[in-house]
mmCIF file of the N, C-alpha and C atoms, coordinates in Angstrom:
data_MODEL
# 
_entry.id   MODEL 
# 
loop_
_atom_site.group_PDB 
_atom_site.id 
_atom_site.type_symbol 
_atom_site.label_atom_id 
_atom_site.label_alt_id 
_atom_site.label_comp_id 
_atom_site.label_asym_id 
_atom_site.label_entity_id 
_atom_site.label_seq_id 
_atom_site.pdbx_PDB_ins_code 
_atom_site.Cartn_x 
_atom_site.Cartn_y 
_atom_site.Cartn_z 
_atom_site.occupancy 
_atom_site.B_iso_or_equiv 
_atom_site.pdbx_formal_charge 
_atom_site.auth_seq_id 
_atom_site.auth_comp_id 
_atom_site.auth_asym_id 
_atom_site.auth_atom_id 
_atom_site.pdbx_PDB_model_num 
ATOM 1   N N  . MET A 1 1  ? 47.016 -20.497 45.639 1.00 0.00 ? 1  MET A N  1 
ATOM 2   C CA . MET A 1 1  ? 46.253 -20.964 46.222 1.00 0.00 ? 1  MET A CA 1 
ATOM 3   C C  . MET A 1 1  ? 45.821 -22.224 45.570 1.00 0.00 ? 1  MET A C  1 
ATOM 4   N N  . ALA A 1 2  ? 46.032 -22.530 44.392 1.00 0.00 ? 2  ALA A N  1 
ATOM 5   C CA . ALA A 1 2  ? 44.957 -23.438 43.680 1.00 0.00 ? 2  ALA A CA 1 
ATOM 6   C C  . ALA A 1 2  ? 45.947 -24.863 44.219 1.00 0.00 ? 2  ALA A C  1 
ATOM 7   N N  . THR A 1 3  ? 47.314 -24.642 44.654 1.00 0.00 ? 3  THR A N  1 
ATOM 8   C CA . THR A 1 3  ? 47.889 -25.970 44.846 1.00 0.00 ? 3  THR A CA 1 
ATOM 9   C C  . THR A 1 3  ? 47.486 -26.483 46.472 1.00 0.00 ? 3  THR A C  1 
ATOM 10  N N  . ARG A 1 4  ? 47.427 -25.318 46.938 1.00 0.00 ? 4  ARG A N  1 
ATOM 11  C CA . ARG A 1 4  ? 47.038 -25.255 48.550 1.00 0.00 ? 4  ARG A CA 1 
ATOM 12  C C  . ARG A 1 4  ? 45.383 -26.443 48.724 1.00 0.00 ? 4  ARG A C  1 
ATOM 13  N N  . GLU A 1 5  ? 44.305 -25.636 48.190 1.00 0.00 ? 5  GLU A N  1 
ATOM 14  C CA . GLU A 1 5  ? 43.628 -26.554 47.856 1.00 0.00 ? 5  GLU A CA 1 
ATOM 15  C C  . GLU A 1 5  ? 43.668 -27.519 47.400 1.00 0.00 ? 5  GLU A C  1 
ATOM 16  N N  . ARG A 1 6  ? 44.185 -28.287 46.004 1.00 0.00 ? 6  ARG A N  1 
ATOM 17  C CA . ARG A 1 6  ? 44.548 -29.605 45.829 1.00 0.00 ? 6  ARG A CA 1 
ATOM 18  C C  . ARG A 1 6  ? 44.980 -30.350 46.710 1.00 0.00 ? 6  ARG A C  1 
ATOM 19  N N  . ARG A 1 7  ? 46.061 -29.873 47.551 1.00 0.00 ? 7  ARG A N  1 
ATOM 20  C CA . ARG A 1 7  ? 46.931 -30.755 48.459 1.00 0.00 ? 7  ARG A CA 1 
ATOM 21  C C  . ARG A 1 7  ? 45.766 -31.116 49.692 1.00 0.00 ? 7  ARG A C  1 
ATOM 22  N N  . LEU A 1 8  ? 45.051 -30.524 49.832 1.00 0.00 ? 8  LEU A N  1 
ATOM 23  C CA . LEU A 1 8  ? 43.989 -30.314 50.523 1.00 0.00 ? 8  LEU A CA 1 
ATOM 24  C C  . LEU A 1 8  ? 42.693 -31.527 50.437 1.00 0.00 ? 8  LEU A C  1 
ATOM 25  N N  . ALA A 1 9  ? 42.713 -31.475 49.862 1.00 0.00 ? 9  ALA A N  1 
ATOM 26  C CA . ALA A 1 9  ? 41.525 -32.339 48.919 1.00 0.00 ? 9  ALA A CA 1 
ATOM 27  C C  . ALA A 1 9  ? 42.082 -33.547 48.695 1.00 0.00 ? 9  ALA A C  1 
ATOM 28  N N  . GLU A 1 10 ? 43.249 -34.028 48.535 1.00 0.00 ? 10 GLU A N  1 
ATOM 29  C CA . GLU A 1 10 ? 43.901 -35.443 48.468 1.00 0.00 ? 10 GLU A CA 1 
ATOM 30  C C  . GLU A 1 10 ? 43.980 -35.212 50.133 1.00 0.00 ? 10 GLU A C  1 
ATOM 31  N N  . PHE A 1 11 ? 44.504 -35.058 51.231 1.00 0.00 ? 11 PHE A N  1 
ATOM 32  C CA . PHE A 1 11 ? 44.286 -35.406 52.461 1.00 0.00 ? 11 PHE A CA 1 
ATOM 33  C C  . PHE A 1 11 ? 42.758 -34.891 53.137 1.00 0.00 ? 11 PHE A C  1 
ATOM 34  N N  . ASP A 1 12 ? 42.328 -36.016 52.621 1.00 0.00 ? 12 ASP A N  1 
ATOM 35  C CA . ASP A 1 12 ? 40.595 -36.214 52.987 1.00 0.00 ? 12 ASP A CA 1 
ATOM 36  C C  . ASP A 1 12 ? 40.354 -36.564 54.543 1.00 0.00 ? 12 ASP A C  1 
ATOM 37  N N  . GLY A 1 13 ? 41.130 -37.028 54.803 1.00 0.00 ? 13 GLY A N  1 
ATOM 38  C CA . GLY A 1 13 ? 40.658 -37.403 56.611 1.00 0.00 ? 13 GLY A CA 1 
ATOM 39  C C  . GLY A 1 13 ? 39.907 -36.515 57.482 1.00 0.00 ? 13 GLY A C  1 
ATOM 40  N N  . ASN A 1 14 ? 38.469 -36.780 58.258 1.00 0.00 ? 14 ASN A N  1 
ATOM 41  C CA . ASN A 1 14 ? 37.910 -36.322 59.006 1.00 0.00 ? 14 ASN A CA 1 
ATOM 42  C C  . ASN A 1 14 ? 38.140 -36.211 60.036 1.00 0.00 ? 14 ASN A C  1 
ATOM 43  N N  . GLY A 1 15 ? 37.707 -35.266 60.945 1.00 0.00 ? 15 GLY A N  1 
ATOM 44  C CA . GLY A 1 15 ? 37.955 -35.924 62.493 1.00 0.00 ? 15 GLY A CA 1 
ATOM 45  C C  . GLY A 1 15 ? 39.368 -36.311 62.493 1.00 0.00 ? 15 GLY A C  1 
ATOM 46  N N  . GLU A 1 16 ? 39.507 -37.672 64.116 1.00 0.00 ? 16 GLU A N  1 
ATOM 47  C CA . GLU A 1 16 ? 40.757 -38.102 64.529 1.00 0.00 ? 16 GLU A CA 1 
ATOM 48  C C  . GLU A 1 16 ? 40.376 -39.222 63.125 1.00 0.00 ? 16 GLU A C  1 
ATOM 49  N N  . PRO A 1 17 ? 41.950 -39.554 63.469 1.00 0.00 ? 17 PRO A N  1 
ATOM 50  C CA . PRO A 1 17 ? 42.339 -40.720 62.298 1.00 0.00 ? 17 PRO A CA 1 
ATOM 51  C C  . PRO A 1 17 ? 41.846 -42.214 63.657 1.00 0.00 ? 17 PRO A C  1 
ATOM 52  N N  . PRO A 1 18 ? 41.911 -43.287 62.951 1.00 0.00 ? 18 PRO A N  1 
ATOM 53  C CA . PRO A 1 18 ? 41.478 -44.669 63.483 1.00 0.00 ? 18 PRO A CA 1 
ATOM 54  C C  . PRO A 1 18 ? 42.249 -44.870 64.559 1.00 0.00 ? 18 PRO A C  1 
ATOM 55  N N  . ALA A 1 19 ? 42.817 -45.170 65.697 1.00 0.00 ? 19 ALA A N  1 
ATOM 56  C CA . ALA A 1 19 ? 43.330 -45.381 66.137 1.00 0.00 ? 19 ALA A CA 1 
ATOM 57  C C  . ALA A 1 19 ? 44.224 -46.729 66.339 1.00 0.00 ? 19 ALA A C  1 
ATOM 58  N N  . ASP A 1 20 ? 45.693 -46.516 66.455 1.00 0.00 ? 20 ASP A N  1 
ATOM 59  C CA . ASP A 1 20 ? 46.575 -47.764 66.157 1.00 0.00 ? 20 ASP A CA 1 
ATOM 60  C C  . ASP A 1 20 ? 46.689 -47.983 64.773 1.00 0.00 ? 20 ASP A C  1 
ATOM 61  N N  . VAL A 1 21 ? 46.064 -46.747 63.873 1.00 0.00 ? 21 VAL A N  1 
ATOM 62  C CA . VAL A 1 21 ? 46.326 -47.295 62.433 1.00 0.00 ? 21 VAL A CA 1 
ATOM 63  C C  . VAL A 1 21 ? 47.889 -45.652 62.138 1.00 0.00 ? 21 VAL A C  1 
ATOM 64  N N  . PRO A 1 22 ? 48.627 -46.021 61.418 1.00 0.00 ? 22 PRO A N  1 
ATOM 65  C CA . PRO A 1 22 ? 49.437 -44.817 60.846 1.00 0.00 ? 22 PRO A CA 1 
ATOM 66  C C  . PRO A 1 22 ? 48.925 -44.776 59.571 1.00 0.00 ? 22 PRO A C  1 
ATOM 67  N N  . VAL A 1 23 ? 49.248 -42.945 59.496 1.00 0.00 ? 23 VAL A N  1 
ATOM 68  C CA . VAL A 1 23 ? 48.134 -42.351 58.254 1.00 0.00 ? 23 VAL A CA 1 
ATOM 69  C C  . VAL A 1 23 ? 49.626 -40.943 57.899 1.00 0.00 ? 23 VAL A C  1 
ATOM 70  N N  . GLN A 1 24 ? 48.981 -40.649 56.673 1.00 0.00 ? 24 GLN A N  1 
ATOM 71  C CA . GLN A 1 24 ? 49.898 -39.568 55.951 1.00 0.00 ? 24 GLN A CA 1 
ATOM 72  C C  . GLN A 1 24 ? 49.491 -38.365 56.500 1.00 0.00 ? 24 GLN A C  1 
ATOM 73  N N  . VAL A 1 25 ? 50.175 -37.176 56.565 1.00 0.00 ? 25 VAL A N  1 
ATOM 74  C CA . VAL A 1 25 ? 50.078 -36.125 57.567 1.00 0.00 ? 25 VAL A CA 1 
ATOM 75  C C  . VAL A 1 25 ? 50.532 -35.152 56.254 1.00 0.00 ? 25 VAL A C  1 
ATOM 76  N N  . LEU A 1 26 ? 49.492 -33.659 55.826 1.00 0.00 ? 26 LEU A N  1 
ATOM 77  C CA . LEU A 1 26 ? 49.679 -32.749 55.402 1.00 0.00 ? 26 LEU A CA 1 
ATOM 78  C C  . LEU A 1 26 ? 50.551 -31.499 56.280 1.00 0.00 ? 26 LEU A C  1 
ATOM 79  N N  . CYS A 1 27 ? 50.980 -31.004 56.461 1.00 0.00 ? 27 CYS A N  1 
ATOM 80  C CA . CYS A 1 27 ? 51.503 -29.641 56.991 1.00 0.00 ? 27 CYS A CA 1 
ATOM 81  C C  . CYS A 1 27 ? 51.665 -28.510 56.305 1.00 0.00 ? 27 CYS A C  1 
ATOM 82  N N  . GLU A 1 28 ? 51.498 -27.680 57.075 1.00 0.00 ? 28 GLU A N  1 
ATOM 83  C CA . GLU A 1 28 ? 51.394 -26.100 56.510 1.00 0.00 ? 28 GLU A CA 1 
ATOM 84  C C  . GLU A 1 28 ? 52.400 -25.291 56.876 1.00 0.00 ? 28 GLU A C  1 
ATOM 85  N N  . ASP A 1 29 ? 52.826 -24.065 56.855 1.00 0.00 ? 29 ASP A N  1 
ATOM 86  C CA . ASP A 1 29 ? 54.111 -23.396 57.101 1.00 0.00 ? 29 ASP A CA 1 
ATOM 87  C C  . ASP A 1 29 ? 54.006 -22.153 56.192 1.00 0.00 ? 29 ASP A C  1 
ATOM 88  N N  . HIS A 1 30 ? 54.919 -21.102 57.007 1.00 0.00 ? 30 HIS A N  1 
ATOM 89  C CA . HIS A 1 30 ? 54.796 -19.616 56.065 1.00 0.00 ? 30 HIS A CA 1 
ATOM 90  C C  . HIS A 1 30 ? 54.958 -20.173 54.339 1.00 0.00 ? 30 HIS A C  1 
ATOM 91  N N  . SER A 1 31 ? 55.703 -21.283 54.241 1.00 0.00 ? 31 SER A N  1 
ATOM 92  C CA . SER A 1 31 ? 56.411 -21.421 52.585 1.00 0.00 ? 31 SER A CA 1 
ATOM 93  C C  . SER A 1 31 ? 54.893 -21.971 51.948 1.00 0.00 ? 31 SER A C  1 
ATOM 94  N N  . GLY A 1 32 ? 54.303 -22.981 52.699 1.00 0.00 ? 32 GLY A N  1 
ATOM 95  C CA . GLY A 1 32 ? 52.833 -23.422 52.026 1.00 0.00 ? 32 GLY A CA 1 
ATOM 96  C C  . GLY A 1 32 ? 53.155 -24.794 52.618 1.00 0.00 ? 32 GLY A C  1 
ATOM 97  N N  . THR A 1 33 ? 52.288 -26.216 51.884 1.00 0.00 ? 33 THR A N  1 
ATOM 98  C CA . THR A 1 33 ? 51.992 -26.950 52.352 1.00 0.00 ? 33 THR A CA 1 
ATOM 99  C C  . THR A 1 33 ? 53.248 -28.412 51.990 1.00 0.00 ? 33 THR A C  1 
ATOM 100 N N  . TYR A 1 34 ? 53.467 -29.188 52.876 1.00 0.00 ? 34 TYR A N  1 
ATOM 101 C CA . TYR A 1 34 ? 54.301 -30.116 52.748 1.00 0.00 ? 34 TYR A CA 1 
ATOM 102 C C  . TYR A 1 34 ? 53.734 -31.589 53.462 1.00 0.00 ? 34 TYR A C  1 
ATOM 103 N N  . GLN A 1 35 ? 53.904 -32.728 52.794 1.00 0.00 ? 35 GLN A N  1 
ATOM 104 C CA . GLN A 1 35 ? 53.549 -33.521 53.330 1.00 0.00 ? 35 GLN A CA 1 
ATOM 105 C C  . GLN A 1 35 ? 54.954 -34.134 53.854 1.00 0.00 ? 35 GLN A C  1 
ATOM 106 N N  . LEU A 1 36 ? 54.810 -34.855 55.239 1.00 0.00 ? 36 LEU A N  1 
ATOM 107 C CA . LEU A 1 36 ? 55.962 -35.093 56.096 1.00 0.00 ? 36 LEU A CA 1 
ATOM 108 C C  . LEU A 1 36 ? 56.665 -36.904 55.227 1.00 0.00 ? 36 LEU A C  1 
ATOM 109 N N  . PRO A 1 37 ? 57.590 -37.015 55.628 1.00 0.00 ? 37 PRO A N  1 
ATOM 110 C CA . PRO A 1 37 ? 58.395 -38.012 54.728 1.00 0.00 ? 37 PRO A CA 1 
ATOM 111 C C  . PRO A 1 37 ? 57.935 -39.256 55.615 1.00 0.00 ? 37 PRO A C  1 
ATOM 112 N N  . PHE A 1 38 ? 57.477 -39.249 56.614 1.00 0.00 ? 38 PHE A N  1 
ATOM 113 C CA . PHE A 1 38 ? 56.918 -40.559 57.126 1.00 0.00 ? 38 PHE A CA 1 
ATOM 114 C C  . PHE A 1 38 ? 55.389 -40.593 57.470 1.00 0.00 ? 38 PHE A C  1 
ATOM 115 N N  . GLU A 1 39 ? 54.764 -41.508 58.089 1.00 0.00 ? 39 GLU A N  1 
ATOM 116 C CA . GLU A 1 39 ? 53.815 -41.591 58.446 1.00 0.00 ? 39 GLU A CA 1 
ATOM 117 C C  . GLU A 1 39 ? 53.620 -41.516 60.018 1.00 0.00 ? 39 GLU A C  1 
ATOM 118 N N  . CYS A 1 40 ? 52.470 -41.184 60.555 1.00 0.00 ? 40 CYS A N  1 
ATOM 119 C CA . CYS A 1 40 ? 52.371 -40.437 61.377 1.00 0.00 ? 40 CYS A CA 1 
ATOM 120 C C  . CYS A 1 40 ? 50.781 -41.432 62.389 1.00 0.00 ? 40 CYS A C  1 
ATOM 121 N N  . ARG A 1 41 ? 51.055 -41.019 64.091 1.00 0.00 ? 41 ARG A N  1 
ATOM 122 C CA . ARG A 1 41 ? 49.692 -42.040 64.760 1.00 0.00 ? 41 ARG A CA 1 
ATOM 123 C C  . ARG A 1 41 ? 49.233 -40.442 65.310 1.00 0.00 ? 41 ARG A C  1 
ATOM 124 N N  . TRP A 1 42 ? 48.196 -40.453 65.871 1.00 0.00 ? 42 TRP A N  1 
ATOM 125 C CA . TRP A 1 42 ? 47.224 -39.743 66.336 1.00 0.00 ? 42 TRP A CA 1 
ATOM 126 C C  . TRP A 1 42 ? 47.324 -40.185 67.528 1.00 0.00 ? 42 TRP A C  1 
ATOM 127 N N  . ILE A 1 43 ? 47.722 -39.578 68.825 1.00 0.00 ? 43 ILE A N  1 
ATOM 128 C CA . ILE A 1 43 ? 48.491 -40.276 70.195 1.00 0.00 ? 43 ILE A CA 1 
ATOM 129 C C  . ILE A 1 43 ? 48.066 -39.246 71.227 1.00 0.00 ? 43 ILE A C  1 
ATOM 130 N N  . ASP A 1 44 ? 47.176 -39.855 71.602 1.00 0.00 ? 44 ASP A N  1 
ATOM 131 C CA . ASP A 1 44 ? 46.817 -38.816 73.545 1.00 0.00 ? 44 ASP A CA 1 
ATOM 132 C C  . ASP A 1 44 ? 46.780 -37.219 72.723 1.00 0.00 ? 44 ASP A C  1 
ATOM 133 N N  . GLY A 1 45 ? 45.882 -36.476 71.532 1.00 0.00 ? 45 GLY A N  1 
ATOM 134 C CA . GLY A 1 45 ? 45.923 -35.746 71.528 1.00 0.00 ? 45 GLY A CA 1 
ATOM 135 C C  . GLY A 1 45 ? 47.052 -34.844 70.516 1.00 0.00 ? 45 GLY A C  1 
ATOM 136 N N  . GLU A 1 46 ? 48.280 -35.994 70.288 1.00 0.00 ? 46 GLU A N  1 
ATOM 137 C CA . GLU A 1 46 ? 48.898 -34.950 69.637 1.00 0.00 ? 46 GLU A CA 1 
ATOM 138 C C  . GLU A 1 46 ? 49.792 -35.721 68.575 1.00 0.00 ? 46 GLU A C  1 
ATOM 139 N N  . TRP A 1 47 ? 50.102 -35.205 67.300 1.00 0.00 ? 47 TRP A N  1 
ATOM 140 C CA . TRP A 1 47 ? 50.776 -36.091 66.111 1.00 0.00 ? 47 TRP A CA 1 
ATOM 141 C C  . TRP A 1 47 ? 52.371 -36.528 66.664 1.00 0.00 ? 47 TRP A C  1 
ATOM 142 N N  . ARG A 1 48 ? 52.541 -37.726 65.999 1.00 0.00 ? 48 ARG A N  1 
ATOM 143 C CA . ARG A 1 48 ? 53.476 -38.216 66.982 1.00 0.00 ? 48 ARG A CA 1 
ATOM 144 C C  . ARG A 1 48 ? 54.446 -39.205 65.598 1.00 0.00 ? 48 ARG A C  1 
ATOM 145 N N  . ASN A 1 49 ? 55.534 -39.251 65.243 1.00 0.00 ? 49 ASN A N  1 
ATOM 146 C CA . ASN A 1 49 ? 56.436 -40.132 64.023 1.00 0.00 ? 49 ASN A CA 1 
ATOM 147 C C  . ASN A 1 49 ? 55.901 -41.238 64.516 1.00 0.00 ? 49 ASN A C  1 
ATOM 148 N N  . ASP A 1 50 ? 55.789 -42.275 63.521 1.00 0.00 ? 50 ASP A N  1 
ATOM 149 C CA . ASP A 1 50 ? 55.587 -43.804 64.070 1.00 0.00 ? 50 ASP A CA 1 
ATOM 150 C C  . ASP A 1 50 ? 56.225 -44.372 64.066 1.00 0.00 ? 50 ASP A C  1 
ATOM 151 N N  . GLU A 1 51 ? 57.612 -43.914 63.274 1.00 0.00 ? 51 GLU A N  1 
ATOM 152 C CA . GLU A 1 51 ? 58.852 -44.875 63.343 1.00 0.00 ? 51 GLU A CA 1 
ATOM 153 C C  . GLU A 1 51 ? 59.588 -44.538 64.711 1.00 0.00 ? 51 GLU A C  1 
ATOM 154 N N  . SER A 1 52 ? 60.150 -42.816 64.883 1.00 0.00 ? 52 SER A N  1 
ATOM 155 C CA . SER A 1 52 ? 60.762 -42.336 66.067 1.00 0.00 ? 52 SER A CA 1 
ATOM 156 C C  . SER A 1 52 ? 59.804 -42.688 67.537 1.00 0.00 ? 52 SER A C  1 
ATOM 157 N N  . GLY A 1 53 ? 58.503 -41.806 67.149 1.00 0.00 ? 53 GLY A N  1 
ATOM 158 C CA . GLY A 1 53 ? 57.676 -41.886 68.402 1.00 0.00 ? 53 GLY A CA 1 
ATOM 159 C C  . GLY A 1 53 ? 57.478 -39.910 68.684 1.00 0.00 ? 53 GLY A C  1 
ATOM 160 N N  . GLY A 1 54 ? 58.662 -39.595 68.133 1.00 0.00 ? 54 GLY A N  1 
ATOM 161 C CA . GLY A 1 54 ? 58.526 -38.173 68.262 1.00 0.00 ? 54 GLY A CA 1 
ATOM 162 C C  . GLY A 1 54 ? 57.368 -37.294 68.043 1.00 0.00 ? 54 GLY A C  1 
ATOM 163 N N  . LYS A 1 55 ? 57.393 -36.087 69.219 1.00 0.00 ? 55 LYS A N  1 
ATOM 164 C CA . LYS A 1 55 ? 56.185 -35.678 68.589 1.00 0.00 ? 55 LYS A CA 1 
ATOM 165 C C  . LYS A 1 55 ? 56.351 -34.581 67.317 1.00 0.00 ? 55 LYS A C  1 
ATOM 166 N N  . VAL A 1 56 ? 55.471 -34.620 66.322 1.00 0.00 ? 56 VAL A N  1 
ATOM 167 C CA . VAL A 1 56 ? 55.602 -33.985 65.446 1.00 0.00 ? 56 VAL A CA 1 
ATOM 168 C C  . VAL A 1 56 ? 55.704 -32.252 65.367 1.00 0.00 ? 56 VAL A C  1 
ATOM 169 N N  . GLU A 1 57 ? 56.675 -31.614 65.557 1.00 0.00 ? 57 GLU A N  1 
ATOM 170 C CA . GLU A 1 57 ? 56.609 -29.927 65.394 1.00 0.00 ? 57 GLU A CA 1 
ATOM 171 C C  . GLU A 1 57 ? 56.091 -29.234 64.491 1.00 0.00 ? 57 GLU A C  1 
ATOM 172 N N  . ALA A 1 58 ? 54.896 -29.886 63.806 1.00 0.00 ? 58 ALA A N  1 
ATOM 173 C CA . ALA A 1 58 ? 54.576 -28.604 62.574 1.00 0.00 ? 58 ALA A CA 1 
ATOM 174 C C  . ALA A 1 58 ? 52.753 -28.797 62.589 1.00 0.00 ? 58 ALA A C  1 
ATOM 175 N N  . THR A 1 59 ? 52.348 -27.869 61.987 1.00 0.00 ? 59 THR A N  1 
ATOM 176 C CA . THR A 1 59 ? 50.951 -27.395 62.094 1.00 0.00 ? 59 THR A CA 1 
ATOM 177 C C  . THR A 1 59 ? 50.725 -28.299 60.842 1.00 0.00 ? 59 THR A C  1 
ATOM 178 N N  . VAL A 1 60 ? 49.896 -29.934 61.672 1.00 0.00 ? 60 VAL A N  1 
ATOM 179 C CA . VAL A 1 60 ? 48.960 -30.541 60.681 1.00 0.00 ? 60 VAL A CA 1 
ATOM 180 C C  . VAL A 1 60 ? 47.749 -30.301 60.361 1.00 0.00 ? 60 VAL A C  1 
ATOM 181 N N  . VAL A 1 61 ? 47.398 -30.352 58.754 1.00 0.00 ? 61 VAL A N  1 
ATOM 182 C CA . VAL A 1 61 ? 46.257 -29.559 58.307 1.00 0.00 ? 61 VAL A CA 1 
ATOM 183 C C  . VAL A 1 61 ? 45.377 -30.512 57.650 1.00 0.00 ? 61 VAL A C  1 
ATOM 184 N N  . GLY A 1 62 ? 45.798 -31.864 57.394 1.00 0.00 ? 62 GLY A N  1 
ATOM 185 C CA . GLY A 1 62 ? 45.865 -32.637 56.868 1.00 0.00 ? 62 GLY A CA 1 
ATOM 186 C C  . GLY A 1 62 ? 45.581 -34.241 56.929 1.00 0.00 ? 62 GLY A C  1 
ATOM 187 N N  . TRP A 1 63 ? 44.846 -35.009 57.042 1.00 0.00 ? 63 TRP A N  1 
ATOM 188 C CA . TRP A 1 63 ? 45.381 -36.549 56.984 1.00 0.00 ? 63 TRP A CA 1 
ATOM 189 C C  . TRP A 1 63 ? 44.783 -37.601 56.103 1.00 0.00 ? 63 TRP A C  1 
ATOM 190 N N  . ARG A 1 64 ? 45.468 -38.665 55.652 1.00 0.00 ? 64 ARG A N  1 
ATOM 191 C CA . ARG A 1 64 ? 44.528 -39.840 54.976 1.00 0.00 ? 64 ARG A CA 1 
ATOM 192 C C  . ARG A 1 64 ? 44.967 -40.751 55.240 1.00 0.00 ? 64 ARG A C  1 
ATOM 193 N N  . LEU A 1 65 ? 44.899 -41.965 54.881 1.00 0.00 ? 65 LEU A N  1 
ATOM 194 C CA . LEU A 1 65 ? 45.169 -43.080 55.116 1.00 0.00 ? 65 LEU A CA 1 
ATOM 195 C C  . LEU A 1 65 ? 45.932 -43.532 54.183 1.00 0.00 ? 65 LEU A C  1 
ATOM 196 N N  . PRO A 1 66 ? 47.334 -44.256 54.455 1.00 0.00 ? 66 PRO A N  1 
ATOM 197 C CA . PRO A 1 66 ? 48.886 -44.917 53.539 1.00 0.00 ? 66 PRO A CA 1 
ATOM 198 C C  . PRO A 1 66 ? 48.156 -44.707 52.084 1.00 0.00 ? 66 PRO A C  1 
ATOM 199 N N  . ARG A 1 67 ? 48.379 -44.811 50.768 1.00 0.00 ? 67 ARG A N  1 
ATOM 200 C CA . ARG A 1 67 ? 48.454 -44.808 49.650 1.00 0.00 ? 67 ARG A CA 1 
ATOM 201 C C  . ARG A 1 67 ? 49.281 -45.789 49.214 1.00 0.00 ? 67 ARG A C  1 
ATOM 202 N N  . ALA A 1 68 ? 48.684 -46.981 48.220 1.00 0.00 ? 68 ALA A N  1 
ATOM 203 C CA . ALA A 1 68 ? 49.176 -48.308 48.230 1.00 0.00 ? 68 ALA A CA 1 
ATOM 204 C C  . ALA A 1 68 ? 50.842 -47.686 47.013 1.00 0.00 ? 68 ALA A C  1 
# 
């Protein structure tokens, strides 16, 4: 559980992300937490792949602005 809590702390975005800004997202499934290898945007109440525009079919549990 410590790993999950540490990862959640790294993805410290609160509320909805800024409009028109791609962000990194943290997802979770039965195996644990993982960061998607692409940036996403929050569009009309759902997460979308910033490159393809496809809907993210995962449970997003956190987001953050891209790290340099």
